[in-house]
PDB file of N, CA, C and O in Angstrom:
ATOM      1  N   MET A   1       1.147 -52.901 -57.760  1.00  0.00           N
ATOM      2  CA  MET A   1       1.352 -51.780 -58.655  1.00  0.00           C
ATOM      3  C   MET A   1       0.006 -51.229 -59.145  1.00  0.00           C
ATOM      4  O   MET A   1      -0.184 -50.015 -59.218  1.00  0.00           O
ATOM      5  N   LYS A   2      -0.931 -52.136 -59.482  1.00  0.00           N
ATOM      6  CA  LYS A   2      -2.246 -51.692 -59.924  1.00  0.00           C
ATOM      7  C   LYS A   2      -2.933 -50.867 -58.847  1.00  0.00           C
ATOM      8  O   LYS A   2      -3.584 -49.865 -59.141  1.00  0.00           O
ATOM      9  N   THR A   3      -2.784 -51.295 -57.595  1.00  0.00           N
ATOM     10  CA  THR A   3      -3.410 -50.587 -56.482  1.00  0.00           C
ATOM     11  C   THR A   3      -2.833 -49.190 -56.336  1.00  0.00           C
ATOM     12  O   THR A   3      -3.574 -48.238 -56.090  1.00  0.00           O
ATOM     13  N   ALA A   4      -1.524 -49.054 -56.483  1.00  0.00           N
ATOM     14  CA  ALA A   4      -0.878 -47.745 -56.369  1.00  0.00           C
ATOM     15  C   ALA A   4      -1.347 -46.809 -57.478  1.00  0.00           C
ATOM     16  O   ALA A   4      -1.612 -45.636 -57.216  1.00  0.00           O
ATOM     17  N   ILE A   5      -1.455 -47.296 -58.698  1.00  0.00           N
ATOM     18  CA  ILE A   5      -1.903 -46.471 -59.818  1.00  0.00           C
ATOM     19  C   ILE A   5      -3.356 -46.071 -59.630  1.00  0.00           C
ATOM     20  O   ILE A   5      -3.722 -44.922 -59.879  1.00  0.00           O
ATOM     21  N   LEU A   6      -4.188 -47.011 -59.191  1.00  0.00           N
ATOM     22  CA  LEU A   6      -5.597 -46.715 -58.956  1.00  0.00           C
ATOM     23  C   LEU A   6      -5.751 -45.677 -57.841  1.00  0.00           C
ATOM     24  O   LEU A   6      -6.566 -44.762 -57.958  1.00  0.00           O
ATOM     25  N   THR A   7      -4.984 -45.811 -56.776  1.00  0.00           N
ATOM     26  CA  THR A   7      -5.034 -44.851 -55.677  1.00  0.00           C
ATOM     27  C   THR A   7      -4.608 -43.463 -56.145  1.00  0.00           C
ATOM     28  O   THR A   7      -5.254 -42.474 -55.799  1.00  0.00           O
ATOM     29  N   LEU A   8      -3.540 -43.371 -56.922  1.00  0.00           N
ATOM     30  CA  LEU A   8      -3.069 -42.094 -57.461  1.00  0.00           C
ATOM     31  C   LEU A   8      -4.139 -41.470 -58.349  1.00  0.00           C
ATOM     32  O   LEU A   8      -4.382 -40.266 -58.270  1.00  0.00           O
ATOM     33  N   PHE A   9      -4.774 -42.268 -59.187  1.00  0.00           N
ATOM     34  CA  PHE A   9      -5.840 -41.764 -60.057  1.00  0.00           C
ATOM     35  C   PHE A   9      -6.998 -41.208 -59.224  1.00  0.00           C
ATOM     36  O   PHE A   9      -7.531 -40.147 -59.548  1.00  0.00           O
ATOM     37  N   MET A  10      -7.389 -41.900 -58.170  1.00  0.00           N
ATOM     38  CA  MET A  10      -8.494 -41.461 -57.313  1.00  0.00           C
ATOM     39  C   MET A  10      -8.150 -40.140 -56.619  1.00  0.00           C
ATOM     40  O   MET A  10      -8.989 -39.244 -56.529  1.00  0.00           O
ATOM     41  N   VAL A  11      -6.922 -40.026 -56.134  1.00  0.00           N
ATOM     42  CA  VAL A  11      -6.494 -38.796 -55.463  1.00  0.00           C
ATOM     43  C   VAL A  11      -6.484 -37.629 -56.438  1.00  0.00           C
ATOM     44  O   VAL A  11      -6.997 -36.557 -56.117  1.00  0.00           O
ATOM     45  N   LEU A  12      -5.915 -37.814 -57.616  1.00  0.00           N
ATOM     46  CA  LEU A  12      -5.861 -36.748 -58.616  1.00  0.00           C
ATOM     47  C   LEU A  12      -7.249 -36.348 -59.091  1.00  0.00           C
ATOM     48  O   LEU A  12      -7.514 -35.159 -59.264  1.00  0.00           O
ATOM     49  N   SER A  13      -8.130 -37.296 -59.304  1.00  0.00           N
ATOM     50  CA  SER A  13      -9.482 -36.941 -59.731  1.00  0.00           C
ATOM     51  C   SER A  13     -10.226 -36.207 -58.626  1.00  0.00           C
ATOM     52  O   SER A  13     -11.066 -35.354 -58.914  1.00  0.00           O
ATOM     53  N   GLY A  14      -9.935 -36.519 -57.370  1.00  0.00           N
ATOM     54  CA  GLY A  14     -10.532 -35.784 -56.258  1.00  0.00           C
ATOM     55  C   GLY A  14     -10.066 -34.345 -56.226  1.00  0.00           C
ATOM     56  O   GLY A  14     -10.862 -33.449 -55.946  1.00  0.00           O
ATOM     57  N   PHE A  15      -8.793 -34.099 -56.505  1.00  0.00           N
ATOM     58  CA  PHE A  15      -8.274 -32.734 -56.562  1.00  0.00           C
ATOM     59  C   PHE A  15      -8.922 -31.952 -57.700  1.00  0.00           C
ATOM     60  O   PHE A  15      -9.282 -30.786 -57.533  1.00  0.00           O
ATOM     61  N   MET A  16      -9.066 -32.587 -58.840  1.00  0.00           N
ATOM     62  CA  MET A  16      -9.615 -31.884 -59.999  1.00  0.00           C
ATOM     63  C   MET A  16     -11.088 -31.538 -59.802  1.00  0.00           C
ATOM     64  O   MET A  16     -11.533 -30.488 -60.265  1.00  0.00           O
ATOM     65  N   THR A  17     -11.843 -32.382 -59.136  1.00  0.00           N
ATOM     66  CA  THR A  17     -13.261 -32.091 -58.936  1.00  0.00           C
ATOM     67  C   THR A  17     -13.499 -31.106 -57.807  1.00  0.00           C
ATOM     68  O   THR A  17     -14.575 -30.513 -57.732  1.00  0.00           O
ATOM     69  N   SER A  18     -12.527 -30.912 -56.925  1.00  0.00           N
ATOM     70  CA  SER A  18     -12.717 -29.979 -55.813  1.00  0.00           C
ATOM     71  C   SER A  18     -12.092 -28.612 -56.087  1.00  0.00           C
ATOM     72  O   SER A  18     -12.057 -27.769 -55.190  1.00  0.00           O
ATOM     73  N   ALA A  19     -11.607 -28.375 -57.284  1.00  0.00           N
ATOM     74  CA  ALA A  19     -10.982 -27.091 -57.617  1.00  0.00           C
ATOM     75  C   ALA A  19     -12.005 -25.958 -57.542  1.00  0.00           C
ATOM     76  O   ALA A  19     -13.177 -26.145 -57.869  1.00  0.00           O
ATOM     77  N   GLN A  20     -11.557 -24.810 -57.117  1.00  0.00           N
ATOM     78  CA  GLN A  20     -12.433 -23.640 -57.000  1.00  0.00           C
ATOM     79  C   GLN A  20     -12.759 -23.092 -58.370  1.00  0.00           C
ATOM     80  O   GLN A  20     -11.896 -23.027 -59.246  1.00  0.00           O
ATOM     81  N   THR A  21     -14.011 -22.696 -58.555  1.00  0.00           N
ATOM     82  CA  THR A  21     -14.400 -22.033 -59.786  1.00  0.00           C
ATOM     83  C   THR A  21     -14.844 -20.623 -59.445  1.00  0.00           C
ATOM     84  O   THR A  21     -15.278 -20.355 -58.325  1.00  0.00           O
ATOM     85  N   LEU A  22     -14.737 -19.737 -60.395  1.00  0.00           N
ATOM     86  CA  LEU A  22     -15.116 -18.344 -60.155  1.00  0.00           C
ATOM     87  C   LEU A  22     -16.592 -18.215 -59.790  1.00  0.00           C
ATOM     88  O   LEU A  22     -16.957 -17.334 -59.011  1.00  0.00           O
ATOM     89  N   GLU A  23     -17.444 -19.076 -60.338  1.00  0.00           N
ATOM     90  CA  GLU A  23     -18.873 -18.978 -60.091  1.00  0.00           C
ATOM     91  C   GLU A  23     -19.249 -19.255 -58.639  1.00  0.00           C
ATOM     92  O   GLU A  23     -20.325 -18.844 -58.204  1.00  0.00           O
ATOM     93  N   LYS A  24     -18.403 -19.934 -57.881  1.00  0.00           N
ATOM     94  CA  LYS A  24     -18.728 -20.319 -56.504  1.00  0.00           C
ATOM     95  C   LYS A  24     -18.137 -19.370 -55.462  1.00  0.00           C
ATOM     96  O   LYS A  24     -18.132 -19.691 -54.274  1.00  0.00           O
ATOM     97  N   MET A  25     -17.650 -18.231 -55.880  1.00  0.00           N
ATOM     98  CA  MET A  25     -17.047 -17.284 -54.947  1.00  0.00           C
ATOM     99  C   MET A  25     -18.092 -16.278 -54.479  1.00  0.00           C
ATOM    100  O   MET A  25     -19.225 -16.282 -54.961  1.00  0.00           O
ATOM    101  N   ASN A  26     -17.708 -15.414 -53.534  1.00  0.00           N
ATOM    102  CA  ASN A  26     -18.630 -14.461 -52.923  1.00  0.00           C
ATOM    103  C   ASN A  26     -18.172 -13.024 -53.139  1.00  0.00           C
ATOM    104  O   ASN A  26     -16.979 -12.754 -53.273  1.00  0.00           O
ATOM    105  N   TRP A  27     -19.130 -12.115 -53.170  1.00  0.00           N
ATOM    106  CA  TRP A  27     -18.827 -10.693 -53.312  1.00  0.00           C
ATOM    107  C   TRP A  27     -18.883  -9.978 -51.968  1.00  0.00           C
ATOM    108  O   TRP A  27     -19.751 -10.256 -51.140  1.00  0.00           O
ATOM    109  N   PHE A  28     -17.963  -9.071 -51.766  1.00  0.00           N
ATOM    110  CA  PHE A  28     -18.045  -8.042 -50.735  1.00  0.00           C
ATOM    111  C   PHE A  28     -18.077  -6.744 -51.530  1.00  0.00           C
ATOM    112  O   PHE A  28     -17.131  -6.450 -52.261  1.00  0.00           O
ATOM    113  N   ASN A  29     -19.138  -5.967 -51.405  1.00  0.00           N
ATOM    114  CA  ASN A  29     -19.351  -4.751 -52.213  1.00  0.00           C
ATOM    115  C   ASN A  29     -19.418  -5.098 -53.703  1.00  0.00           C
ATOM    116  O   ASN A  29     -18.583  -4.660 -54.495  1.00  0.00           O
ATOM    117  N   GLU A  30     -20.419  -5.884 -54.063  1.00  0.00           N
ATOM    118  CA  GLU A  30     -20.587  -6.304 -55.455  1.00  0.00           C
ATOM    119  C   GLU A  30     -20.708  -5.103 -56.390  1.00  0.00           C
ATOM    120  O   GLU A  30     -21.513  -4.205 -56.142  1.00  0.00           O
ATOM    121  N   PRO A  31     -19.912  -5.078 -57.470  1.00  0.00           N
ATOM    122  CA  PRO A  31     -20.002  -3.951 -58.404  1.00  0.00           C
ATOM    123  C   PRO A  31     -21.291  -4.016 -59.220  1.00  0.00           C
ATOM    124  O   PRO A  31     -21.889  -5.082 -59.365  1.00  0.00           O
ATOM    125  N   ALA A  32     -21.711  -2.882 -59.745  1.00  0.00           N
ATOM    126  CA  ALA A  32     -22.940  -2.822 -60.541  1.00  0.00           C
ATOM    127  C   ALA A  32     -22.802  -3.610 -61.839  1.00  0.00           C
ATOM    128  O   ALA A  32     -23.780  -4.172 -62.331  1.00  0.00           O
ATOM    129  N   LYS A  33     -21.594  -3.655 -62.396  1.00  0.00           N
ATOM    130  CA  LYS A  33     -21.382  -4.326 -63.678  1.00  0.00           C
ATOM    131  C   LYS A  33     -20.200  -5.280 -63.575  1.00  0.00           C
ATOM    132  O   LYS A  33     -19.080  -4.857 -63.292  1.00  0.00           O
ATOM    133  N   TRP A  34     -20.450  -6.574 -63.806  1.00  0.00           N
ATOM    134  CA  TRP A  34     -19.391  -7.568 -63.815  1.00  0.00           C
ATOM    135  C   TRP A  34     -19.846  -8.775 -64.630  1.00  0.00           C
ATOM    136  O   TRP A  34     -21.040  -8.965 -64.858  1.00  0.00           O
ATOM    137  N   ASP A  35     -18.871  -9.600 -65.072  1.00  0.00           N
ATOM    138  CA  ASP A  35     -19.179 -10.762 -65.880  1.00  0.00           C
ATOM    139  C   ASP A  35     -18.076 -11.802 -65.726  1.00  0.00           C
ATOM    140  O   ASP A  35     -16.909 -11.462 -65.530  1.00  0.00           O
ATOM    141  N   ILE A  36     -18.459 -13.069 -65.816  1.00  0.00           N
ATOM    142  CA  ILE A  36     -17.499 -14.170 -65.837  1.00  0.00           C
ATOM    143  C   ILE A  36     -17.670 -14.900 -67.161  1.00  0.00           C
ATOM    144  O   ILE A  36     -18.761 -15.372 -67.479  1.00  0.00           O
ATOM    145  N   SER A  37     -16.590 -14.990 -67.930  1.00  0.00           N
ATOM    146  CA  SER A  37     -16.601 -15.773 -69.164  1.00  0.00           C
ATOM    147  C   SER A  37     -15.180 -16.234 -69.466  1.00  0.00           C
ATOM    148  O   SER A  37     -14.215 -15.509 -69.221  1.00  0.00           O
ATOM    149  N   ASP A  38     -15.062 -17.442 -69.997  1.00  0.00           N
ATOM    150  CA  ASP A  38     -13.749 -18.021 -70.329  1.00  0.00           C
ATOM    151  C   ASP A  38     -12.808 -18.020 -69.129  1.00  0.00           C
ATOM    152  O   ASP A  38     -11.626 -17.708 -69.271  1.00  0.00           O
ATOM    153  N   ASP A  39     -13.322 -18.366 -67.949  1.00  0.00           N
ATOM    154  CA  ASP A  39     -12.530 -18.406 -66.708  1.00  0.00           C
ATOM    155  C   ASP A  39     -11.893 -17.069 -66.363  1.00  0.00           C
ATOM    156  O   ASP A  39     -10.833 -17.030 -65.739  1.00  0.00           O
ATOM    157  N   LYS A  40     -12.526 -15.976 -66.763  1.00  0.00           N
ATOM    158  CA  LYS A  40     -12.039 -14.629 -66.450  1.00  0.00           C
ATOM    159  C   LYS A  40     -13.145 -13.839 -65.784  1.00  0.00           C
ATOM    160  O   LYS A  40     -14.309 -13.919 -66.178  1.00  0.00           O
ATOM    161  N   LEU A  41     -12.770 -13.076 -64.771  1.00  0.00           N
ATOM    162  CA  LEU A  41     -13.690 -12.158 -64.117  1.00  0.00           C
ATOM    163  C   LEU A  41     -13.403 -10.759 -64.638  1.00  0.00           C
ATOM    164  O   LEU A  41     -12.276 -10.272 -64.547  1.00  0.00           O
ATOM    165  N   ILE A  42     -14.427 -10.118 -65.183  1.00  0.00           N
ATOM    166  CA  ILE A  42     -14.298  -8.741 -65.649  1.00  0.00           C
ATOM    167  C   ILE A  42     -15.269  -7.906 -64.835  1.00  0.00           C
ATOM    168  O   ILE A  42     -16.466  -8.192 -64.812  1.00  0.00           O
ATOM    169  N   MET A  43     -14.761  -6.868 -64.162  1.00  0.00           N
ATOM    170  CA  MET A  43     -15.640  -6.015 -63.373  1.00  0.00           C
ATOM    171  C   MET A  43     -15.280  -4.560 -63.594  1.00  0.00           C
ATOM    172  O   MET A  43     -14.131  -4.215 -63.867  1.00  0.00           O
ATOM    173  N   HIS A  44     -16.279  -3.727 -63.472  1.00  0.00           N
ATOM    174  CA  HIS A  44     -16.107  -2.288 -63.606  1.00  0.00           C
ATOM    175  C   HIS A  44     -16.235  -1.692 -62.209  1.00  0.00           C
ATOM    176  O   HIS A  44     -17.302  -1.740 -61.598  1.00  0.00           O
ATOM    177  N   VAL A  45     -15.146  -1.137 -61.718  1.00  0.00           N
ATOM    178  CA  VAL A  45     -15.084  -0.629 -60.351  1.00  0.00           C
ATOM    179  C   VAL A  45     -15.529   0.826 -60.325  1.00  0.00           C
ATOM    180  O   VAL A  45     -15.145   1.621 -61.183  1.00  0.00           O
ATOM    181  N   THR A  46     -16.336   1.159 -59.337  1.00  0.00           N
ATOM    182  CA  THR A  46     -16.807   2.528 -59.163  1.00  0.00           C
ATOM    183  C   THR A  46     -15.612   3.454 -58.941  1.00  0.00           C
ATOM    184  O   THR A  46     -14.761   3.155 -58.103  1.00  0.00           O
ATOM    185  N   PRO A  47     -15.526   4.561 -59.664  1.00  0.00           N
ATOM    186  CA  PRO A  47     -14.411   5.492 -59.443  1.00  0.00           C
ATOM    187  C   PRO A  47     -14.358   5.976 -57.993  1.00  0.00           C
ATOM    188  O   PRO A  47     -15.384   6.150 -57.336  1.00  0.00           O
ATOM    189  N   LYS A  48     -13.160   6.180 -57.531  1.00  0.00           N
ATOM    190  CA  LYS A  48     -12.879   6.680 -56.179  1.00  0.00           C
ATOM    191  C   LYS A  48     -13.300   5.732 -55.066  1.00  0.00           C
ATOM    192  O   LYS A  48     -13.410   6.153 -53.915  1.00  0.00           O
ATOM    193  N   SER A  49     -13.541   4.439 -55.384  1.00  0.00           N
ATOM    194  CA  SER A  49     -13.744   3.451 -54.323  1.00  0.00           C
ATOM    195  C   SER A  49     -12.368   2.961 -53.886  1.00  0.00           C
ATOM    196  O   SER A  49     -11.413   3.009 -54.661  1.00  0.00           O
ATOM    197  N   ASP A  50     -12.269   2.491 -52.649  1.00  0.00           N
ATOM    198  CA  ASP A  50     -10.943   2.204 -52.118  1.00  0.00           C
ATOM    199  C   ASP A  50     -11.028   1.289 -50.915  1.00  0.00           C
ATOM    200  O   ASP A  50     -12.112   1.005 -50.406  1.00  0.00           O
ATOM    201  N   TYR A  51      -9.868   0.834 -50.466  1.00  0.00           N
ATOM    202  CA  TYR A  51      -9.715   0.110 -49.201  1.00  0.00           C
ATOM    203  C   TYR A  51      -8.650   0.807 -48.368  1.00  0.00           C
ATOM    204  O   TYR A  51      -7.475   0.811 -48.733  1.00  0.00           O
ATOM    205  N   TRP A  52      -9.047   1.378 -47.284  1.00  0.00           N
ATOM    206  CA  TRP A  52      -8.139   1.953 -46.299  1.00  0.00           C
ATOM    207  C   TRP A  52      -8.558   1.381 -44.962  1.00  0.00           C
ATOM    208  O   TRP A  52      -9.750   1.377 -44.653  1.00  0.00           O
ATOM    209  N   ARG A  53      -7.662   0.917 -44.188  1.00  0.00           N
ATOM    210  CA  ARG A  53      -8.050   0.432 -42.873  1.00  0.00           C
ATOM    211  C   ARG A  53      -8.189   1.632 -41.944  1.00  0.00           C
ATOM    212  O   ARG A  53      -9.317   1.981 -41.597  1.00  0.00           O
ATOM    213  N   ILE A  54      -7.169   2.246 -41.545  1.00  0.00           N
ATOM    214  CA  ILE A  54      -7.283   3.464 -40.745  1.00  0.00           C
ATOM    215  C   ILE A  54      -6.345   4.479 -41.365  1.00  0.00           C
ATOM    216  O   ILE A  54      -5.125   4.322 -41.321  1.00  0.00           O
ATOM    217  N   SER A  55      -6.918   5.514 -41.938  1.00  0.00           N
ATOM    218  CA  SER A  55      -6.106   6.522 -42.611  1.00  0.00           C
ATOM    219  C   SER A  55      -5.511   7.483 -41.587  1.00  0.00           C
ATOM    220  O   SER A  55      -5.854   7.426 -40.406  1.00  0.00           O
ATOM    221  N   HIS A  56      -4.630   8.352 -42.031  1.00  0.00           N
ATOM    222  CA  HIS A  56      -4.052   9.337 -41.126  1.00  0.00           C
ATOM    223  C   HIS A  56      -5.097  10.368 -40.694  1.00  0.00           C
ATOM    224  O   HIS A  56      -4.868  11.134 -39.758  1.00  0.00           O
ATOM    225  N   TYR A  57      -6.257  10.384 -41.388  1.00  0.00           N
ATOM    226  CA  TYR A  57      -7.361  11.252 -40.968  1.00  0.00           C
ATOM    227  C   TYR A  57      -8.222  10.587 -39.890  1.00  0.00           C
ATOM    228  O   TYR A  57      -9.074  11.237 -39.284  1.00  0.00           O
ATOM    229  N   GLY A  58      -7.996   9.288 -39.654  1.00  0.00           N
ATOM    230  CA  GLY A  58      -8.730   8.581 -38.615  1.00  0.00           C
ATOM    231  C   GLY A  58     -10.004   7.900 -39.082  1.00  0.00           C
ATOM    232  O   GLY A  58     -10.808   7.482 -38.249  1.00  0.00           O
ATOM    233  N   PHE A  59     -10.216   7.775 -40.386  1.00  0.00           N
ATOM    234  CA  PHE A  59     -11.416   7.079 -40.847  1.00  0.00           C
ATOM    235  C   PHE A  59     -11.052   5.812 -41.614  1.00  0.00           C
ATOM    236  O   PHE A  59      -9.914   5.636 -42.052  1.00  0.00           O
ATOM    237  N   THR A  60     -12.040   4.936 -41.767  1.00  0.00           N
ATOM    238  CA  THR A  60     -11.875   3.668 -42.465  1.00  0.00           C
ATOM    239  C   THR A  60     -12.769   3.661 -43.698  1.00  0.00           C
ATOM    240  O   THR A  60     -13.951   3.995 -43.615  1.00  0.00           O
ATOM    241  N   VAL A  61     -12.207   3.282 -44.837  1.00  0.00           N
ATOM    242  CA  VAL A  61     -12.968   3.186 -46.079  1.00  0.00           C
ATOM    243  C   VAL A  61     -12.798   1.770 -46.620  1.00  0.00           C
ATOM    244  O   VAL A  61     -11.674   1.292 -46.775  1.00  0.00           O
ATOM    245  N   ASP A  62     -13.901   1.107 -46.903  1.00  0.00           N
ATOM    246  CA  ASP A  62     -13.822  -0.200 -47.554  1.00  0.00           C
ATOM    247  C   ASP A  62     -15.028  -0.368 -48.476  1.00  0.00           C
ATOM    248  O   ASP A  62     -15.882  -1.227 -48.258  1.00  0.00           O
ATOM    249  N   ASP A  63     -15.076   0.471 -49.507  1.00  0.00           N
ATOM    250  CA  ASP A  63     -16.222   0.462 -50.409  1.00  0.00           C
ATOM    251  C   ASP A  63     -15.910  -0.100 -51.803  1.00  0.00           C
ATOM    252  O   ASP A  63     -16.775  -0.067 -52.679  1.00  0.00           O
ATOM    253  N   ALA A  64     -14.717  -0.603 -52.021  1.00  0.00           N
ATOM    254  CA  ALA A  64     -14.360  -1.189 -53.312  1.00  0.00           C
ATOM    255  C   ALA A  64     -14.836  -2.646 -53.373  1.00  0.00           C
ATOM    256  O   ALA A  64     -14.969  -3.288 -52.331  1.00  0.00           O
ATOM    257  N   PRO A  65     -15.094  -3.175 -54.573  1.00  0.00           N
ATOM    258  CA  PRO A  65     -15.522  -4.568 -54.682  1.00  0.00           C
ATOM    259  C   PRO A  65     -14.375  -5.535 -54.406  1.00  0.00           C
ATOM    260  O   PRO A  65     -13.209  -5.247 -54.675  1.00  0.00           O
ATOM    261  N   PHE A  66     -14.741  -6.676 -53.866  1.00  0.00           N
ATOM    262  CA  PHE A  66     -13.775  -7.725 -53.549  1.00  0.00           C
ATOM    263  C   PHE A  66     -14.462  -9.067 -53.772  1.00  0.00           C
ATOM    264  O   PHE A  66     -15.507  -9.332 -53.179  1.00  0.00           O
ATOM    265  N   TYR A  67     -13.887  -9.912 -54.616  1.00  0.00           N
ATOM    266  CA  TYR A  67     -14.446 -11.225 -54.945  1.00  0.00           C
ATOM    267  C   TYR A  67     -13.581 -12.267 -54.263  1.00  0.00           C
ATOM    268  O   TYR A  67     -12.378 -12.328 -54.517  1.00  0.00           O
ATOM    269  N   TYR A  68     -14.161 -13.083 -53.408  1.00  0.00           N
ATOM    270  CA  TYR A  68     -13.336 -13.928 -52.552  1.00  0.00           C
ATOM    271  C   TYR A  68     -13.958 -15.299 -52.311  1.00  0.00           C
ATOM    272  O   TYR A  68     -15.130 -15.542 -52.601  1.00  0.00           O
ATOM    273  N   SER A  69     -13.133 -16.172 -51.774  1.00  0.00           N
ATOM    274  CA  SER A  69     -13.544 -17.477 -51.291  1.00  0.00           C
ATOM    275  C   SER A  69     -12.693 -17.782 -50.064  1.00  0.00           C
ATOM    276  O   SER A  69     -11.533 -17.378 -49.993  1.00  0.00           O
ATOM    277  N   GLU A  70     -13.263 -18.488 -49.108  1.00  0.00           N
ATOM    278  CA  GLU A  70     -12.538 -18.823 -47.884  1.00  0.00           C
ATOM    279  C   GLU A  70     -11.963 -20.227 -47.984  1.00  0.00           C
ATOM    280  O   GLU A  70     -12.629 -21.149 -48.456  1.00  0.00           O
ATOM    281  N   TYR A  71     -10.723 -20.384 -47.537  1.00  0.00           N
ATOM    282  CA  TYR A  71     -10.029 -21.662 -47.556  1.00  0.00           C
ATOM    283  C   TYR A  71      -9.378 -21.903 -46.209  1.00  0.00           C
ATOM    284  O   TYR A  71      -9.033 -20.961 -45.494  1.00  0.00           O
ATOM    285  N   GLY A  72      -9.217 -23.154 -45.873  1.00  0.00           N
ATOM    286  CA  GLY A  72      -8.441 -23.523 -44.696  1.00  0.00           C
ATOM    287  C   GLY A  72      -7.174 -24.229 -45.131  1.00  0.00           C
ATOM    288  O   GLY A  72      -7.130 -24.830 -46.204  1.00  0.00           O
ATOM    289  N   GLY A  73      -6.162 -24.162 -44.319  1.00  0.00           N
ATOM    290  CA  GLY A  73      -4.911 -24.842 -44.641  1.00  0.00           C
ATOM    291  C   GLY A  73      -4.104 -24.106 -45.689  1.00  0.00           C
ATOM    292  O   GLY A  73      -4.383 -22.953 -46.016  1.00  0.00           O
ATOM    293  N   GLU A  74      -3.100 -24.792 -46.209  1.00  0.00           N
ATOM    294  CA  GLU A  74      -2.213 -24.193 -47.201  1.00  0.00           C
ATOM    295  C   GLU A  74      -2.825 -24.298 -48.591  1.00  0.00           C
ATOM    296  O   GLU A  74      -3.544 -25.253 -48.886  1.00  0.00           O
ATOM    297  N   PHE A  75      -2.540 -23.316 -49.446  1.00  0.00           N
ATOM    298  CA  PHE A  75      -3.007 -23.343 -50.817  1.00  0.00           C
ATOM    299  C   PHE A  75      -2.118 -22.453 -51.663  1.00  0.00           C
ATOM    300  O   PHE A  75      -1.306 -21.690 -51.138  1.00  0.00           O
ATOM    301  N   GLU A  76      -2.273 -22.553 -52.959  1.00  0.00           N
ATOM    302  CA  GLU A  76      -1.519 -21.726 -53.902  1.00  0.00           C
ATOM    303  C   GLU A  76      -2.514 -20.957 -54.749  1.00  0.00           C
ATOM    304  O   GLU A  76      -3.515 -21.516 -55.198  1.00  0.00           O
ATOM    305  N   ALA A  77      -2.249 -19.697 -54.969  1.00  0.00           N
ATOM    306  CA  ALA A  77      -3.124 -18.870 -55.803  1.00  0.00           C
ATOM    307  C   ALA A  77      -2.302 -18.250 -56.925  1.00  0.00           C
ATOM    308  O   ALA A  77      -1.199 -17.752 -56.700  1.00  0.00           O
ATOM    309  N   LYS A  78      -2.847 -18.285 -58.125  1.00  0.00           N
ATOM    310  CA  LYS A  78      -2.223 -17.637 -59.279  1.00  0.00           C
ATOM    311  C   LYS A  78      -3.190 -16.575 -59.757  1.00  0.00           C
ATOM    312  O   LYS A  78      -4.343 -16.872 -60.071  1.00  0.00           O
ATOM    313  N   VAL A  79      -2.726 -15.336 -59.815  1.00  0.00           N
ATOM    314  CA  VAL A  79      -3.592 -14.212 -60.140  1.00  0.00           C
ATOM    315  C   VAL A  79      -2.916 -13.341 -61.184  1.00  0.00           C
ATOM    316  O   VAL A  79      -1.718 -13.069 -61.102  1.00  0.00           O
ATOM    317  N   LYS A  80      -3.697 -12.905 -62.169  1.00  0.00           N
ATOM    318  CA  LYS A  80      -3.205 -11.953 -63.149  1.00  0.00           C
ATOM    319  C   LYS A  80      -4.182 -10.782 -63.140  1.00  0.00           C
ATOM    320  O   LYS A  80      -5.385 -10.979 -63.311  1.00  0.00           O
ATOM    321  N   ILE A  81      -3.682  -9.581 -62.945  1.00  0.00           N
ATOM    322  CA  ILE A  81      -4.520  -8.391 -62.898  1.00  0.00           C
ATOM    323  C   ILE A  81      -4.100  -7.459 -64.022  1.00  0.00           C
ATOM    324  O   ILE A  81      -2.915  -7.177 -64.199  1.00  0.00           O
ATOM    325  N   SER A  82      -5.070  -6.988 -64.773  1.00  0.00           N
ATOM    326  CA  SER A  82      -4.796  -5.991 -65.783  1.00  0.00           C
ATOM    327  C   SER A  82      -5.935  -4.988 -65.765  1.00  0.00           C
ATOM    328  O   SER A  82      -7.043  -5.314 -65.340  1.00  0.00           O
ATOM    329  N   GLY A  83      -5.676  -3.783 -66.217  1.00  0.00           N
ATOM    330  CA  GLY A  83      -6.731  -2.775 -66.199  1.00  0.00           C
ATOM    331  C   GLY A  83      -6.304  -1.492 -66.873  1.00  0.00           C
ATOM    332  O   GLY A  83      -5.141  -1.297 -67.226  1.00  0.00           O
ATOM    333  N   ASP A  84      -7.272  -0.638 -67.038  1.00  0.00           N
ATOM    334  CA  ASP A  84      -7.026   0.708 -67.546  1.00  0.00           C
ATOM    335  C   ASP A  84      -6.985   1.631 -66.338  1.00  0.00           C
ATOM    336  O   ASP A  84      -8.022   1.979 -65.774  1.00  0.00           O
ATOM    337  N   TYR A  85      -5.781   2.022 -65.948  1.00  0.00           N
ATOM    338  CA  TYR A  85      -5.620   2.821 -64.737  1.00  0.00           C
ATOM    339  C   TYR A  85      -5.568   4.283 -65.063  1.00  0.00           C
ATOM    340  O   TYR A  85      -5.434   5.112 -64.162  1.00  0.00           O
TER     341      TYR A  85
END
């Protein structure tokens, strides 16, 4: 029983230490103004920036900021987005 509890503790502590933090992510089109505080990312997006793959006009636009991290395998993400639209 002690071995099972110790093994469970080791596995859980490994999960907690390998959790992703906002500071370790990467920018694609980094915005001019952004900040991370209290586990929140706040960024000011340039007006009229966007993501279009191929529009009906035949052009591609991908000039908006995107903050990302790459993962392999299955994972769960919880995201809350709010803004002044």
